[in-house]
N, C-alpha and C positions, 0 to 999 in steps of 0.2 A: 361352147356346148349349146346345141340346139335342143331345147326342152319345150315341148308344146303339149304333151300328153303324159300325165302321171297317174300312177295307180297306188292304191292302198286297199286294205281289207274292208269288207262290208261288215255288218253286224255292229255291235257296241263299239263306239269310238271313245278315245281317251285324249287327254291333253297332248300327249306326245305326237300322235298322228295329225291332230288338228293344227298344232303349231308348226310341225314339219311342212304341212301343206301351205301355211301362210308364208313361211320363208321362201318356198319355191315360187309361190304365186306372185309375191312382191318382186322377186328377182326376174322371173321369166314370163309372168302372166301377160295376157289372160291365158289360163291353162284349161285343158279338158281333163276332167278327173274321172277315173274309173275306180269304183269301189266294188271289189270283187275278190273272191279267193279262187276263181277259175284261172288256171295257169294259162290257158290259151288267150283269155282276155288280157291278162297282165302282160303277156308277151308283146302285145301291140303298143305298150307304153314306152316312152323314152326313159323313164325313171320310175322305179317302184320302191316304196318304203313301207316298213312295218309289216311286211308280208312277203312271201315268195322265197325266202331263204337267201336273198342276195346281199349286196353290200350294205344296204340300209335297213335290213331286217335284223333286229336284235334277239329274235326268238330262235336262236340257234345254239348249238353246243360250243361254238367258237366265239361266244359273246366277247365284245371288245370292252376294255376297261380304261379309264383315265389313269394317269399316274398316281392320283390320290386314292385309287381303288373304287371309285364310283363307276358303275357300269353305264354304258351308253344305252339309250333308247332311241327311237326314231328322231325325236326333236334334236337331241344332242349330236347324232350322227350327221344329220342334214346341216346343222349349225357348224359342225367341225369343218365340213367341206365347202360350205357356201356362205358362212357368216361374214367373213371379211369382205367378200365381194358385195354382199348386201349393204354393209356399213358404208362402203365407198359409194355405192349407188345412192344411199340416203344422205350423202353430203358430209359424212364424218371427216374431219381433217386427216390427211395421210399420217401425220405424226402420232395421231391418237388411235388409229384403227386397231393395232395389236392389243393395246391395253384395254380398250373397250370390248374387243372380242373376248378376251379372257375374263373380264369382269362379268359380262352377260352370261358366259358359260357357267361361271361359279355361282352367280346370284340368281339366275333364272333357269337355264337349261338343266342344271344338275338337280334342281328341285323337281322338275317335271320328270326327268329320267329316273330319279330315285323312286317316286311314287309308282311309275309304270313297271319298274323292276321289283317292286315289293321290298325295297331297301329302306331301313330306318334312317331318317335324316334328321339328326338332332340339332343341326345348325340353322339359325334363322336365315330365311331366304326371302326374296321379294315376292314370291308367288305361292305361299303355302296353301291358299284356298283355290287357286286356279284349276287344278285337276278336278276338284269336287264341283266347281261351278260349271266346267265343261261337261262333266259326266251327267249333270242334270238336264242337258239338252237331249239326251238319248230318249227315244220313244218310250212312253210309259205303257205299262201292261194294260191299263184300263182306258186308253185313248187310241183312236185311229190316227196315227201320225206317220208321215213318210220319213223313212230313215235318212235318205239323202238330203231332204229339206232340212231336217234337224241338224245334220252335220254342217250344212252351210250357215245355219243360224249360229251354231257354235263358232264357226270360223269368223263371222262378223263380230261376235262378242269378243273373241280372243285377239283378233287383229287390232282392235282399238287399244287393248291393254299393251300389246307387244310394241306397236308403233309409238305409243305414248312413252314407253320406256326408252326407246331409242332417242326420241326427241328430247326427253328429259336429260339423258346423258350428253347429248350435244350441247345443251345449255350448261351442264356442269363443266364440260371441257372449255367452253367459251369464257367461263368465269375464273379459270385457274390462274391466269396471270394477275388478275385483280386481287385474288386471295394472296398470292405470293408477295405482291408489292405491299399489301397491307400488313402482312406478317413481318416482313423485313423492316417496315417503318413504324413498328409499335412504339408507343411512348411508355408503355408499361407491359411487362412480359405476360401478365395474366389476362390482358384485354386485347382482343382483335377488333378494331374499329373499321367498319365498312361504310363507304359513302352511300351505298345503295344496297337494297336487299338482293341477294343472289344466292344460288346453291353453293354453300361454303363448306359443308361438312366433309365431303370426300377429299377435297384438296387440303383442308386443314389437317385432317388425320394423317395424310400422307407426308406433309412437310413438318408438322410439329411432333417429331419423334420423341422428344423429351417431355411431352405433355405439359407444357408450360401454360398454354392458354386455357383459362377456366371459363371465360364468358366472351360471347360475341355480341357486339353492338352494331346495329344498322338502322338507317333511317327508313321509315315507312311513311309514305305520303298520307295514308289514311289515319295513322295512329301516332305520328310524331317519331319517337325513337323507341326501339325495343332492345331489351337485353335478353339473351338466351344462353342457356347452359350448353357446355360441350359434352356430348355423350362419350362414354368410354370407348365405344366403337359404333359402327354404323347402324347395326340392327338391335339397338337397345335403348331404353329410356333411362338407364342408370347413368348418372352424370359424374364427371370428374369432381364437380362440386355443385351442390344444389344452391338455389337462392335461399336466403334466410327463412327459417321455419316461421318466424314471427310475421312474415309478410303474407303467408299463404291465404289466398281467398279474400283479402281485405278489400273493402270498397275504397274508392279513390280518396275520399275525405279521411278515412281511417289511416290509409297508407301515408298520406301527406303529413298527418300529425305525428305518426311514428317516425318517419324518416327526417322530417324537417324541411320539406319542400312544399310547393304550392300547385304543382301540375302533374302529379302522379295520375296515371290512367287506370292501371290495374296490376294485380299480381296473381298469377294463376294458382289455384289451390294445389296443383301438383308441383309447384315451385320450379318449373323449367323455363318460364318466360314471364317478363313484366314489362311495363311501358311507362313512359313519361312524355310530355309534350316538347321538352327542350333538351338540347345536348347537355347543358350544365347539370340538369336534374338526373339524367340517365347515367352520367359519369359519377355523380355522387352515389347513386344506387349501386353502381358497379363497385365503387370503393368500399362501401359498407358490406357488400356481398363477399368481397375478397377478404376483408378483415374479420368476417363473422366466423365463429368457431364451427368447424365441420362436424356434422352430427350423423 
């Protein structure tokens, strides 16, 4: 498909038209953008979104819905048709493209689409504030600001967020095999020990279906070894099991005395992470955490 000129509406812009443009620009750019509601101007474009009543305009009586009932907006419609192609262009391994495509739709695009369609979205998503952040780029009533200049400022802002998310997920995919090997080679079912820090949560939640792992330990060059709780699911701070309440916020010397080690570094007041300088000490901390009564 040859796309060099795209069109969307002028006036107030939202996250869905900004992100839709970013997807197209990353895939087909550089693009010429027409922001207008004039039908004759839009007819000169290779693709039009969020306006005009066509395939990528969700402001119609025949609005399209996902299988879960979430309606599409411009971002989701463009992602539906061009997302996989963009992921391939960005270097996502072929075996991971489908899963990442659906993950980003669920965690990112559906949040944008829900806001633009005025649908309540009570599930935690990765971008709950992005629509508001983008809306703030619109020209203010008390300032002389160019509408198109402000749109492209919003594009610059949102592009960084969106591309960082794709790069983050590529890193998650690269770590999956390491997580699987560590999971299969556990010495104790409650502990996942990693030789290096890497994004472990998504892979662990996928493979540990019986929720055996309570704590993840990994080496951190700057801080020795860290122990971290396993959340119940990806978008929560609620853990399968917290670190002992007696550790919360203690200074290193207090923690050493309580635990009976010499090289504790810290224990976070929120009880989700703690550290020690040696493997032996962090494993002792893990054992105490496993044996501690759950509160």
